[in-house]
Every structure is written in C-alpha cells, then in structure tokens.
N, C-alpha and C positions, 0 to 999 in steps of 0.2 A: 506494499499499499504504499503511494505517496505524502511528501509531504503535506501536500494543501489537503488532499481528501484528509486526512486525521486530521488537520485544524479546521475543517469544515464541518467532523464532526463532531468536534468540544463543541464547536459555534450556533451550531443547532438542539443542543444539547439531549437529556435521555430521551424523550419522545419522539423527535425530529430523526433520532440515529436510530429509535425504534420501527419506526414510518421508513426512515431508508434502509435499513436490509430486508424488509418482506413487501416492498410494494412490489407490481404494485398491488398485491392480495390486502393490505393493509389500509388500504384509502376507503374512508365513507360513501366514496361515489363510483369505485369496481362497477358494479352492474350498468349503471347508465352509461357510465365508458364502452363495455361491451357492444350498447344496445345504441349506440353514437356509433361504433366502426362496423356492426350488423347494417346500419341506415346509407352507413357511406358507402360499403362493401356492394348494398344492393342497388346504386347508382350506377353503378361502375360496366360498361361495355362488356360482354361475356367476351371468354377470352380467344385469343391470344393478343387482345388488344392490352396494352400500354397505358398507364396513371397518364403518360404525359397526350395522349391521344386524347383527352378530353379535352 
C-alpha cells in the first residue's frame, strides 16, 4: 500500500475506512446503483455495438 493510500485511510476515519474496504457492497444506495446500471444497459444497442456508437 502506498503512503498516499495510508494517509487517505487515516483522514477518512474508522467509518470511512470500513466503507472503503467493503464498497460497493457497504453503500446504503447499492440497490439503486444496480437498478441504474440495468436501466443504462437496457438503453444500449444490441451487441456488437459499442458505447461510443451511441
């Protein structure tokens, strides 16, 4: 682990450290994020199209 990463964990405190180690599953809005990703994927054209084709 780099020094900057260690300093970051000290700055965010114990609760932030726990969140950082367990994310994305520790976020209270994780279900909403999954739904949002699903909606975005449903709007994309079928393969083999690429995101840049939009």
